[in-house]
N, C-alpha and C positions, 0 to 999 in steps of 0.2 A: 495701370492696366497690365495684366500678365500676358505672357506669350501663349498663344493657342495653336493647336494643330488639329484641324478639322479633316476627317477622313470619311469619304462617302463615295457613292457611285453616281456617275452622271453620263447619260447617253451610252451606257454599257462599259464605260471606262472607270477605273479607280482614280479618285482624285484626292490629293493631299494638299490642303491649303494651310500655309503657314502664315500666322498673323502675329506680327511683332508687337512690342510694347507701345509702339507709336501708331498702332492700328493700320499699319501698311501690310497688305497681303500679297503673297505670291502663290500661284497654283502650279502643281506638277500633275501631269496626267500619266497614267500607266495602263497599258493594254491588258496586262496579266496580273494576277495576284502575286506571283513571284517578283514581278517588277516593283509592286507596291512594297513588298517585304524588303527588297534591296534598298528602296528609298528610305524606309524606316531604319534599316541598319546604318545608314549614313549618319544618323543622329547619335548613334552609340549611347553611351551613358547620359549624354546631354538631353536625351528625350525626357528625363525627369524634370527638366526646367519648363516643360510645356504642359498646359492644361489640355487634356485630350477631349475632343468633341467628336464622338464616333456615331455614325448612323446606326440605326437599329439593325439594319441588314448586315453590317460588317462588325458590329460590336464584339461578338464572341470570337470571330476569326482573328481580329487584331489583338484582343486581350490574350488569347491563347498563344499567339506568336510572341508577344512581348514577355509573357510568363515563361516561355520556353528558353529564354536567354537569347532570343533573336538569332537562332542558328538554323 
């Protein structure tokens, strides 16, 4: 099983759920979009090791951020 990063909104908050190769998950909640972006920056180039599962609502926003070089 590969590592996954699920990103969606839940109760008005941004949620990043990391699922490792052993199917163990941890969730991080962010109040703002900038907070979510900071959370993504923490992965740096290692984000390429994850399969991204993006909600339809956030797909374009996250893809644009990642394509911008995460700056």
